[in-house]
C-alpha positions in Angstrom: 0.1 0.2 -0.1 1.0 3.8 -0.2 1.7 3.5 3.2 0.7 1.1 6.1 -2.6 2.1 6.8 -3.7 4.2 4.5 -4.6 5.3 0.6 -4.5 8.7 -0.8 -7.6 10.2 -1.4 -9.5 9.4 -4.7 -7.1 6.7 -5.1 -9.0 3.2 -6.2 -8.9 0.7 -2.9 -9.3 -3.4 -3.6 -7.4 -6.1 -2.4 -4.4 -5.1 -5.0 -3.3 -2.3 -2.2 -2.4 -5.2 0.2 -0.8 -6.7 -2.6 1.2 -3.5 -3.3 2.4 -3.1 0.8 6.2 -3.1 1.1 6.5 -5.5 4.0 9.7 -6.1 3.2 10.6 -2.4 3.9 8.7 -1.6 7.5 11.3 0.2 9.0 11.1 -1.2 12.5 11.9 -4.4 14.2 9.8 -6.3 16.6 10.8 -5.7 20.3 11.9 -9.4 21.3 15.3 -8.5 19.8 17.9 -6.6 18.6 18.9 -5.5 15.6 22.4 -3.9 14.0 23.8 -3.2 10.6 27.4 -3.8 10.4 30.0 -2.1 8.3 32.7 -4.8 7.4 35.4 -5.4 8.0 36.1 -3.4 10.9 32.0 -4.3 12.2 31.1 -0.6 12.9 27.5 -0.1 13.5 25.9 1.8 11.3 22.2 1.2 11.7 20.8 -0.1 15.2 17.1 -0.6 16.8 16.0 1.9 19.1 15.6 -0.4 21.9 19.5 -1.9 22.0 19.7 0.2 25.7 17.1 -2.2 27.0 19.3 -5.6 26.4 23.0 -3.6 26.1 22.5 -0.8 28.6 23.8 1.8 25.7 21.5 4.1 23.3 21.5 4.2 20.0 23.3 7.8 19.7 26.3 5.6 21.6 26.2 3.0 19.2 26.0 4.5 16.0 29.2 4.6 14.5 31.1 2.0 17.3 32.7 -1.1 16.7 30.7 -4.1 17.5 32.9 -5.5 20.2 32.7 -2.4 22.0 28.5 -2.9 22.6 28.6 -6.8 22.9 32.2 -6.8 24.2 35.5 -8.2 23.0 34.7 -11.7 23.0 31.3 -12.0 21.2 32.7 -9.1 18.6 34.9 -11.9 17.8 32.7 -14.7 17.9 30.8 -12.5 15.1 33.9 -11.8 12.9 35.2 -15.4 12.8 31.5 -16.3 11.7 31.5 -13.3 8.7 35.1 -14.5 7.7 34.1 -18.3 7.5 30.5 -17.5 5.4 28.0 -20.2 5.0 26.0 -17.9 7.7 23.1 -20.3 8.1 26.1 -23.1 9.4 27.1 -20.6 11.7 23.7 -19.5 13.0 22.6 -19.2 15.9 25.7 -18.0 17.3 26.0 -17.9 21.0 26.8 -14.7 22.5 27.4 -13.7 26.2 27.2 -10.1 26.7 27.7 -9.1 30.6 27.3 -12.5 31.7 23.4 -12.8 30.0 23.4 -15.5 27.0 22.0 -14.4 23.7 21.2 -16.2 20.4 22.8 -13.9 17.5 21.6 -14.3 14.1 23.6 -13.4 11.0 23.0 -12.7 7.4 24.3 -10.5 4.1 21.2 -8.8 2.2 21.8 -6.6 -0.9 25.1 -5.3 0.4 24.2 -5.1 4.5 25.7 -7.2 7.1 22.8 -7.2 9.5 23.1 -9.3 12.9 19.9 -10.4 14.7 20.3 -10.6 18.8 17.9 -12.8 21.2 17.7 -13.9 24.2 18.8 -17.2 24.5 16.3 -19.9 26.1 18.4 -23.3 26.1 16.6 -26.2 25.5 16.9 -30.3 25.4 15.5 -30.8 21.7 17.5 -34.2 20.7 15.1 -36.6 22.4 11.7 -34.8 21.2 13.4 -34.3 18.0 14.0 -37.3 17.3 11.0 -38.8 18.8 9.1 -36.4 16.0 11.1 -37.4 13.1 10.6 -41.4 13.9 6.9 -40.6 13.6 6.8 -39.1 10.5 9.2 -41.3 8.8 6.5 -44.2 10.1 3.7 -42.6 8.5 2.0 -44.2 5.1 0.2 -41.6 3.7 0.0 -37.6 3.0 -2.8 -37.3 5.7 -1.4 -39.6 8.2 2.0 -37.1 7.6 -0.1 -34.1 8.3 -1.8 -35.2 11.6 1.7 -36.2 13.0 3.4 -33.6 11.7 0.2 -30.7 13.7 1.1 -32.8 16.9 4.6 -32.7 17.0 5.0 -29.5 16.8 2.4 -28.5 18.9 5.0 -30.7 21.2 7.7 -29.0 20.5 6.5 -25.5 20.6 3.4 -25.4 23.5 1.0 -23.3 20.8 -2.2 -24.2 21.8 -3.3 -24.7 18.3 -1.4 -26.0 15.3 -2.6 -26.1 11.8 -1.4 -27.6 8.7 -2.8 -25.5 5.3 -2.8 -26.9 1.5 -3.0 -23.7 -1.0 -4.8 -25.1 -4.2 -4.4 -23.7 -7.9 -6.0 -20.7 -7.3 -4.1 -19.7 -3.8 -7.0 -20.6 -1.1 -5.6 -22.3 1.7 -7.5 -25.4 3.3 -6.9 -26.4 6.9 -5.9 -30.3 6.2 -4.6 -30.8 9.7 -5.0 -29.8 13.1 -3.9 -30.3 16.7 -5.6 -28.2 19.3 -6.3 -27.4 22.5 -9.5 -29.0 23.8 -11.8 -25.8 24.7 -10.9 -24.7 21.1 -13.7 -24.3 18.0 -12.2 -26.7 15.4 -10.7 -25.4 12.0 -10.4 -28.6 10.3 -11.6 -28.7 7.0 -12.4 -24.8 6.8 -10.9 -23.1 3.6 -9.4 -19.4 3.8 -9.5 -17.0 0.9 -6.2 -16.6 -1.2 -6.8 -12.8 -0.2 -5.2 -13.6 3.9 -2.0 -14.0 2.6 -1.2 -11.2 -0.2 1.3 -11.8 -3.0 4.3 -10.1 -1.8 3.3 -11.9 1.5 3.6 -15.3 -0.3 7.1 -14.8 -1.8 8.4 -14.4 1.6 7.0 -17.5 2.6 9.2 -18.9 -0.1 12.5 -17.2 0.4 12.4 -17.5 4.3 10.6 -20.8 5.8 9.4 -19.9 9.1 8.2 -16.2 10.6 7.3 -15.4 14.0 5.3 -12.9 16.6 6.0 -13.9 20.1 3.6 -10.5 20.7 0.9 -9.2 18.4 0.4 -6.6 20.8 3.8 -5.5 20.6 4.9 -1.7 19.5 7.0 -1.6 16.8 10.5 -0.5 17.2 12.1 2.1 14.7 15.6 1.7 13.0 18.2 4.5 13.9 18.6 6.1 11.8 15.6 5.3 9.4 17.1 4.6 6.4 20.7 3.4 5.4 23.5 5.6 5.5 25.4 4.3 2.6 22.5 4.5 0.0 19.7 6.5 1.5 17.3 3.6 1.0 15.0 1.8 3.4 16.7 -1.1 5.1 15.5 -4.5 3.0 14.5 -6.9 5.9 13.1 -9.9 4.0 15.1 -11.9 5.7 14.6 -10.6 9.1 13.6 -13.0 11.8 13.1 -9.5 13.5 11.3 -8.0 10.9 8.0 -5.8 11.7 4.7 -7.1 10.4 2.1 -5.3 9.1 -0.5 -3.3 10.8 -3.2 -5.0 8.8 -1.9 -8.5 9.4 -1.4 -7.7 12.9 -5.1 -6.4 13.4 -6.1 -9.6 11.2 -4.2 -12.2 14.3 -6.7 -9.5 16.6 -9.6 -9.6 15.1 -9.2 -14.0 15.2 -8.2 -13.6 18.5 -5.1 -14.4 18.1 -1.8 -13.0 20.6 1.4 -15.4 19.2 1.5 -16.8 16.0 4.6 -18.9 14.1 4.5 -20.0 10.5 6.6 -22.5 8.8 6.6 -23.0 5.1 6.0 -26.2 3.0 7.7 -25.1 0.2 9.2 -27.2 -3.4 11.4 -25.2 -5.6 9.7 -21.5 -5.8 6.3 -23.0 -5.1 4.0 -22.6 -1.7 3.0 -25.2 -1.1 1.1 -24.7 2.4 1.7 -23.4 5.8 1.9 -25.1 9.4 0.7 -22.1 11.4 1.2 -22.4 14.8 -0.9 -19.8 16.9 -2.0 -19.2 20.5 -4.1 -16.5 22.6 -1.2 -15.8 24.9 2.4 -14.3 23.9 4.2 -16.9 23.5 8.0 -16.8 22.4 9.9 -19.8 21.0 13.8 -19.8 21.4 15.8 -19.9 18.1 16.7 -23.8 18.8 13.1 -24.8 18.7 12.3 -22.5 15.5 15.2 -24.7 13.8 13.9 -28.0 14.9 10.3 -26.6 13.9 12.1 -25.5 10.5 13.7 -28.6 9.8 10.6 -30.7 10.3 9.0 -28.1 7.9 11.7 -29.2 5.3 11.1 -32.8 5.4 7.5 -32.6 4.9 8.4 -30.7 1.9 10.5 -33.4 0.9 8.1 -36.2 1.8 4.9 -34.1 -0.2 7.0 -33.8 -3.3 8.0 -37.2 -3.2 4.4 -38.3 -2.8 3.8 -36.5 -5.7 6.2 -37.3 -7.8 5.4 -41.0 -7.0 1.5 -40.5 -7.6 2.6 -38.5 -10.9 4.9 -41.0 -12.0 2.5 -44.0 -11.5 -0.7 -41.6 -13.4 2.0 -40.8 -16.2 2.5 -44.7 -16.7 -1.1 -45.2 -16.6 -2.3 -42.5 -19.3 0.7 -43.8 -21.2 -0.4 -47.2 -21.9 -3.4 -45.8 -22.7 -1.5 -43.4 -25.2 -0.1 -46.5 -26.5 -3.4 -48.4 -27.0 -5.1 -45.3 -28.4 -2.4 -44.9 -31.4 -1.4 -48.6 -32.1 -5.2 -49.3 -33.3 -5.3 -46.0 -35.7 -5.5 -47.3 -39.3 -3.1 -46.9 -41.6 -5.0 -45.5 -44.3 -3.4 -42.3 -44.9 -6.6 -40.8 -46.2 -8.2 -40.8 -42.2 -8.6 -37.8 -40.4 -6.4 -38.9 -37.1 -8.7 -37.1 -34.5 -11.3 -38.8 -36.1 -9.8 -42.1 -35.6 -9.2 -41.6 -32.3 -12.7 -42.0 -31.3 -12.8 -45.6 -32.4 -11.7 -46.4 -29.1 -13.9 -44.0 -26.6 -13.0 -45.7 -23.4 -9.5 -45.0 -24.1 -9.6 -41.2 -25.2 -12.1 -40.5 -22.2 -9.8 -42.2 -19.5 -6.9 -40.9 -20.7 -8.0 -37.8 -19.0 -10.6 -38.8 -16.7 -13.6 -37.2 -19.1 -16.9 -37.9 -19.4 -17.2 -36.8 -23.0 -14.9 -35.5 -26.2 -15.6 -34.3 -29.3 -13.5 -33.9 -32.4 -14.2 -30.7 -34.8 -12.9 -30.8 -38.1 -13.9 -28.6 -40.7 -17.4 -27.6 -40.0 -17.5 -31.6 -39.0 -17.8 -32.5 -35.5 -18.2 -36.2 -34.1 -18.2 -36.8 -30.4 -18.9 -39.5 -27.6 -19.8 -39.9 -24.1 -21.7 -36.7 -22.8 -20.8 -33.2 -24.5 -22.8 -29.8 -25.6 -24.9 -30.6 -29.1 -22.5 -29.8 -32.2 -23.9 -26.3 -32.9 -22.8 -24.9 -28.9 -19.4 -27.1 -30.0 -18.6 -25.2 -33.1 -19.7 -21.9 -31.2 -17.1 -22.8 -28.7 -13.6 -23.5 -30.9 -14.9 -20.0 -32.8 -14.0 -18.6 -29.2 -10.9 -20.5 -29.0 -9.7 -19.8 -32.2 -9.5 -16.1 -30.9 -6.1 -16.6 -29.6 -7.1 -18.7 -26.5 -5.0 -21.6 -27.7 -1.5 -21.2 -27.2 0.9 -24.3 -27.5 -2.1 -25.8 -28.9 -3.5 -26.3 -25.9 -6.4 -24.6 -23.2 -7.4 -25.7 -20.1 -10.1 -24.7 -17.6 -12.1 -26.3 -14.7 -14.5 -23.3 -15.0 -16.1 -23.5 -18.8 -19.0 -21.5 -17.8 -17.2 -18.7 -16.3 -14.8 -18.3 -18.9 -17.6 -18.6 -21.8 -21.1 -17.7 -20.2 -23.0 -19.0 -23.5 -21.3 -23.1 -22.0 -23.3 -21.9 -18.8 -26.8 -24.2 -20.2 -24.6 -27.0 -20.3 -22.5 -27.2 -17.2 -23.8 -30.6 -16.4 -22.2 -31.7 -19.1 -18.9 -29.2 -20.2 -18.0 -27.6 -16.9 -13.9 -29.1 -17.4 -12.8 -28.7 -20.9 -9.6 -29.2 -22.2 -8.9 -28.7 -25.9 -6.2 -29.3 -28.2 -5.8 -28.7 -31.9 -3.5 -29.8 -35.1 -1.3 -27.3 -36.8 -3.5 -27.1 -40.0 -4.5 -24.2 -42.2 -8.2 -25.7 -41.3 -9.1 -26.0 -37.7 -8.9 -29.7 -36.2 -9.7 -29.9 -32.3 -10.4 -32.4 -30.1 -12.2 -31.2 -27.0 -12.7 -33.1 -23.2 -15.6 -32.2 -21.2 -16.3 -32.9 -17.3 -19.3 -32.1 -15.7 -20.2 -29.7 -13.1 -19.7 -30.7 -9.6 -21.3 -28.8 -7.1 -19.6 -28.2 -3.8 -20.5 -27.0 -0.7 -17.3 -25.1 0.6 -17.1 -24.0 4.1 -15.1 -20.8 4.8 -13.8 -19.4 7.8 -15.4 -16.1 7.2 -17.5 -14.4 4.4 -14.4 -14.5 1.5 -16.0 -11.6 -0.2 -15.3 -9.4 2.5 -11.4 -10.0 3.0 -11.0 -6.6 3.9 -13.2 -3.5 4.9 -12.7 0.4 3.6 -13.3 2.7 6.3 -12.5 6.5 5.1 -12.4 10.2 6.8 -10.6 13.5 5.4 -7.0 11.6 6.0 -7.8 9.5 2.9 -9.0 5.4 3.0 -7.9 3.1 5.5 -8.0 -0.7 5.2 -9.2 -2.9 7.2 -8.9 -7.0 7.5 -12.2 -8.7 7.7 -13.8 -8.7 11.8 -15.9 -12.1 11.8 -14.5 -15.6 11.3 -17.8 -17.6 11.4 -17.9 -20.7 8.9 -19.6 -19.2 5.8 -20.9 -21.6 3.8 -20.8 -21.4 -0.4 -22.3 -23.2 -3.2 -20.0 -23.4 -6.0 -21.6 -24.0 -9.4 -20.6 -23.8 -13.1 -17.0 -25.9 -11.8 -15.9 -29.5 -12.8 -13.2 -31.7 -10.6 -10.0 -29.6 -11.2 -7.9 -31.4 -14.2 -4.6 -31.9 -12.5 -0.9 -31.6 -14.0 -1.0 -35.6 -15.1 -4.0 -34.5 -17.5 -2.6 -31.6 -18.8 0.1 -33.4 -19.3 -1.3 -36.6 -21.0 -3.8 -33.9 -23.3 0.2 -32.7 -24.5 1.0 -36.2 -25.3 -1.6 -36.9 -27.3 -1.6 -34.0 -29.2 2.2 -34.4 -30.0 1.3 -38.2 -31.0 -1.4 -37.0 -33.1 0.9 -34.6 -34.9 3.3 -37.2 -35.9 0.6 -39.6 -37.1 -0.9 -36.6 -38.8 2.9 -35.7 -40.3 3.4 -39.4 -41.6 -0.3 -39.3 -42.9 0.7 -36.4 -45.0 4.1 -37.4 -46.1 2.1 -40.9 -47.1 -0.6 -38.8 -49.1 2.1 -37.0 -50.8 3.9 -40.0 -51.5 1.0 -41.3 -53.3 0.3 -38.0 -55.4 4.3 -38.3 -56.4 3.6 -41.6 -57.6 0.2 -40.7 -59.5 1.8 -37.6 -60.9 4.9 -39.8 -62.6 2.2 -42.5 -63.5 0.6 -39.4 -65.8 3.6 -38.1 -66.6 4.6 -41.9 -68.0 1.4 -41.8 -69.8 1.7 -38.2 -71.1 5.1 -38.3 -72.4 4.8 -41.8 -74.1 0.6 -42.8 -74.5 -0.7 -39.5 -75.5 2.4 -38.1 -77.8 3.0 -41.0 -79.9 -1.0 -40.9 -80.9 -0.6 -37.1 -80.9 2.4 -37.4 -83.2 0.2 -39.8 -85.6 -3.0 -37.1 -85.8 -0.3 -34.4 -86.8 1.4 -36.6 -89.7 -2.2 -37.4 -90.9 -3.9 -34.1 -91.0 -0.3 -33.1 -92.9 -0.8 -36.1 -95.0 -4.6 -34.5 -96.1 -3.6 -30.7 -96.5 -1.6 -31.3 -99.6 -4.3 -32.7 -101.6 -7.1 -30.4 -100.6 -4.7 -27.5 -101.3 -5.4 -28.3 -105.0 -9.0 -28.5 -104.6 -11.5 -25.7 -104.9 -15.0 -26.9 -104.4 -17.1 -25.8 -101.8 -17.0 -28.9 -99.9 -12.9 -29.2 -99.8 -12.3 -25.7 -99.1 -14.8 -26.9 -95.6 -12.5 -30.0 -95.5 -9.5 -27.5 -95.6 -10.6 -25.8 -92.6 -11.5 -29.2 -90.3 -8.1 -30.0 -91.3 -6.4 -26.6 -90.2 -8.7 -26.8 -86.6 -7.3 -30.5 -86.1 -4.1 -29.0 -86.7 -4.2 -26.4 -84.4 -6.0 -28.9 -81.7 -3.1 -30.9 -82.1 -0.6 -28.0 -81.5 -2.6 -27.0 -78.4 -2.3 -30.4 -77.3 1.4 -30.8 -77.5 1.9 -27.4 -75.6 -0.6 -28.9 -72.6 1.8 -31.7 -72.9 4.8 -30.0 -72.7 3.2 -27.6 -69.7 2.4 -30.8 -67.8 5.6 -32.5 -68.7 7.5 -29.1 -66.9 5.1 -29.0 -64.2 6.0 -32.4 -63.0 9.9 -31.7 -63.6 9.3 -28.4 -61.2 7.2 -30.3 -58.4 10.0 -33.0 -57.9 12.9 -31.1 -58.0 14.1 -32.4 -61.4 13.7 -29.5 -63.4 17.3 -28.5 -65.4 18.0 -25.3 -67.0 20.9 -24.8 -69.5 22.0 -21.3 -69.1 24.8 -19.6 -71.4 25.5 -16.4 -72.0 23.8 -14.6 -74.9 22.5 -11.2 -75.9 19.1 -9.9 -75.0 18.5 -8.0 -78.0 19.0 -11.4 -79.5 16.6 -13.9 -77.4 14.1 -11.0 -77.2 13.9 -10.3 -81.2 13.5 -14.0 -81.6 10.2 -14.0 -79.8 9.0 -11.0 -81.2 9.6 -12.5 -84.5 7.0 -15.2 -83.6 4.4 -12.9 -81.2 4.3 -9.7 -83.8 2.2 -11.3 -85.9 -0.6 -12.0 -83.1 -0.2 -8.5 -82.3 -0.6 -7.3 -85.4 -4.1 -9.1 -86.1 -5.7 -7.1 -82.8 -4.1 -3.9 -84.3 -1.8 -3.8 -80.8 1.3 -1.6 -81.4 4.6 -3.6 -79.7 7.8 -1.5 -78.4 11.1 -2.5 -77.2 14.0 -0.7 -75.5 16.7 -3.0 -75.0 20.3 -1.9 -74.6 22.4 -3.6 -77.4 25.1 -4.4 -74.4 23.2 -6.4 -72.1 24.1 -9.8 -71.8 22.4 -12.4 -70.0 23.2 -15.8 -68.6 20.3 -17.5 -69.6 18.8 -21.0 -71.4 17.7 -19.4 -74.6 14.9 -22.3 -75.4 13.7 -21.6 -71.6 13.9 -17.8 -72.2 11.7 -18.2 -75.0 9.3 -20.1 -73.0 8.8 -16.8 -70.3 8.8 -14.2 -72.8 6.1 -16.2 -75.2 4.3 -16.6 -71.9 4.7 -13.3 -70.6 4.0 -11.4 -73.9 1.0 -14.0 -75.6 -0.4 -13.0 -72.2 -0.1 -9.2 -73.2 -1.6 -9.8 -76.2 -4.6 -11.5 -75.1 -5.3 -9.3 -72.2 -4.9 -6.2 -74.3 -7.8 -4.7 -76.1 -7.8 -4.0 -80.0 -5.6 -1.0 -80.6 -3.7 -1.2 -77.6 -0.1 -1.1 -76.6 2.6 -3.4 -75.3 6.3 -2.3 -73.8 8.9 -4.6 -73.4 12.1 -3.5 -71.7 15.3 -4.6 -70.0 17.8 -2.8 -67.7 20.7 -3.9 -65.8 20.6 -3.5 -62.2 22.6 -3.9 -59.4 21.0 -7.7 -59.0 21.5 -8.5 -62.6 19.2 -7.9 -65.5 15.3 -7.1 -65.5 12.9 -7.5 -67.9 9.7 -5.9 -67.9 6.4 -6.3 -70.1 3.8 -4.0 -69.8 0.3 -3.9 -71.5 -2.8 -1.6 -71.8 -5.1 -4.4 -70.4 -7.8 -4.0 -67.6 -5.5 -4.8 -65.0 -5.2 -7.3 -62.1 -6.9 -6.6 -58.5 -4.7 -6.7 -55.6 -6.2 -9.4 -54.3 -5.9 -11.7 -57.2 -2.3 -10.6 -57.7 -1.2 -12.9 -54.7 -2.6 -16.2 -56.7 -0.8 -15.3 -60.1 1.8 -18.1 -59.9 -0.3 -20.8 -58.3 -0.6 -23.8 -60.5 -4.2 -24.0 -62.7 -5.1 -20.4 -61.1 -6.5 -18.0 -63.5 -7.1 -14.1 -63.4 -10.1 -13.8 -64.6 -9.1 -10.5 -66.9 -11.5 -11.6 -69.7 -13.0 -14.8 -72.1 -9.8 -16.7 -73.0 -9.2 -19.9 -71.4 -5.6 -21.5 -70.7 -4.3 -24.5 -68.3 -3.5 -21.8 -65.8 0.0 -23.5 -65.8 1.8 -20.8 -67.8 2.9 -18.3 -65.5 3.5 -21.0 -62.4 6.0 -22.6 -65.2 7.6 -19.2 -66.0 8.4 -18.7 -62.2 9.8 -22.4 -62.1 12.2 -21.4 -65.1 13.5 -17.8 -63.3 13.9 -19.2 -60.2 16.0 -22.4 -62.0 18.3 -19.3 -63.1 18.4 -17.6 -59.8 16.5 -15.1 -60.6 12.9 -14.4 -59.5 9.2 -13.0 -61.0 6.9 -10.5 -59.6 3.6 -8.5 -61.1 2.7 -4.7 -60.8 -0.6 -3.7 -61.4 -4.0 -1.7 -61.2 -7.5 -2.2 -62.3 -7.8 0.0 -65.2 -4.5 0.6 -65.8 -3.0 -2.4 -67.3 -0.2 -4.7 -66.0 3.5 -5.5 -65.9 5.3 -8.6 -65.3 9.1 -8.3 -63.8 11.8 -10.8 -63.9 15.2 -10.6 -63.4 17.7 -13.3 -64.5 22.0 -13.2 -63.8 23.9 -11.1 -66.2 27.1 -12.2 -68.7 29.9 -10.4 -69.1 30.8 -8.6 -72.7 34.1 -10.7 -73.1 31.4 -14.2 -73.1 29.4 -12.7 -75.7 30.0 -13.1 -79.3 29.4 -9.3 -80.8 26.6 -8.4 -82.8 27.7 -9.1 -86.6 
């Protein structure tokens, strides 16, 4: 918060204010010990808690700037110096310090450049036997629940707190009392839940960093640090790892409302995750000596390891069961590459549902829905898929245990679809597998109304936050939620997706192989079985043309027209056969060119010699601008094919009386050729597809195979060049392509 108790007037007030409270820099400590900030190596005191005089008879003004040995005595000061020199301060703590004949525990740590020594009265206690007994009992437990129950009993026996609770946190951060040991006159808390807001976010972070936290008397008066800020940096002293660190006023008020005077918490941690807390509370002040706290911390670490080991064992067993189910699912898939892999999984409905413990599953693929078990209707599944497609499938996975809360239209179907796991395959067309779980109505017993975690009161000074005052049992009926998905369910869904992708890719490869085989068969037919009959047709028509040429009768004239049409059709058929053969070579990666140095003007004139008559028929003017010294490295036959296609298209789509420009120039990247027509132009939406096979822009009524530009692109790329189009509707089109240059000394000079 902006201050420990108040928020600036007009500022928004909610639970995030508690999350922002700087509890690691309170500027004060609890009064049951004294704190020193030391400057190494001289161990000069640079900051001290204001209560230092109560323990050592010297006020802060005398202590500041003095060496530690002057305050604690030379023997104690040297003990601290040796511990700092050894390093590994956790292993040295606590330091047994004797000051003026009184025993103290010294606790050292370094943090953010500050060396901090905390001192509290020592209370020696024989712990070997009770700690060993506790460890023995814990090791004999056979399950987590028994482990929790034994733990709270043993920690209560060690600390003498009148109530010890063990909380476990759920995925939303709410805590539930899983085990309790208490005095007989206390009301039981076992089974109650407490909202995540009871422990703000930054407090949870400190619980992960510090295994133990103690408040001997929640009614204490905070002891300020002198000076308030670090002399070396001017910043507040970070007390994140201090055992004496003062407590948030809101938390102290929370304890007061709960009727608690003393508390101690031991963290249960796995990695960076706060699994739970062992909470010790008492209605009277209670100081717990360092050695007892250390024993409780050791038990907390032991319990954390036991929880982690048990959960890992359960997770390993679950992974094994689910892996066996996944193997059955995918081993049973048919080998037909035409089948849809996710739809095939529905053939084993029991295994498909069991792998994530779902009650229904559906596959959505290209507007087709198939389902097993209990699922929403197909129309609602379609709407759900559309919702998932809006950026919710991170990594191809979506998971929730409260689908109606995330997607309200599903509330009508909460009885079958309150929980959802969805996976998708990486394809252009959406393909989803969805697992569903039904609603499980729960009655939750809270330790107070979770919606009233804070109370806001305002006055002229600002807005003050208070924790809730009532901890009476508050029951809540939870709807629209399923049994939560476990980590093993998520892992199983990810594994199913990965296996489905592998199978799908394998089937795509198989389909491609079949297509290649079919294409090769077609090429064989085209190159032999079609070309041979075509040659016979051309030869026969040529033979008929000679005698018919001498005849002048009307029947013979009509016959000559028929023969000419046969020859034109044969020519077009031969062109199409060559295009198909080129297409097959390009797609098979076997397309080859034989480039050699040549004059660009010579190559172009050979094309115009053939195509100019076509332009003259439509009274289209053709101009060319090609430097005489422009030399290229090109396959002449293939260059002729490229330009024939581009100029031929320009003639087709240019209206009568129009114009075509042909240009070539030298650029830094090579030779660039341009064919510009004055036709209708090409819409921008069509331009991206111009160079796809079998695709034609609808610019006129002339039909073609749709292969010309695709093959031209393949030829140009085989030369190391590229082709592109520039066009606007109503302003004609320009096709440009590049070719590698050849040196002047590589080409014979023009005659």
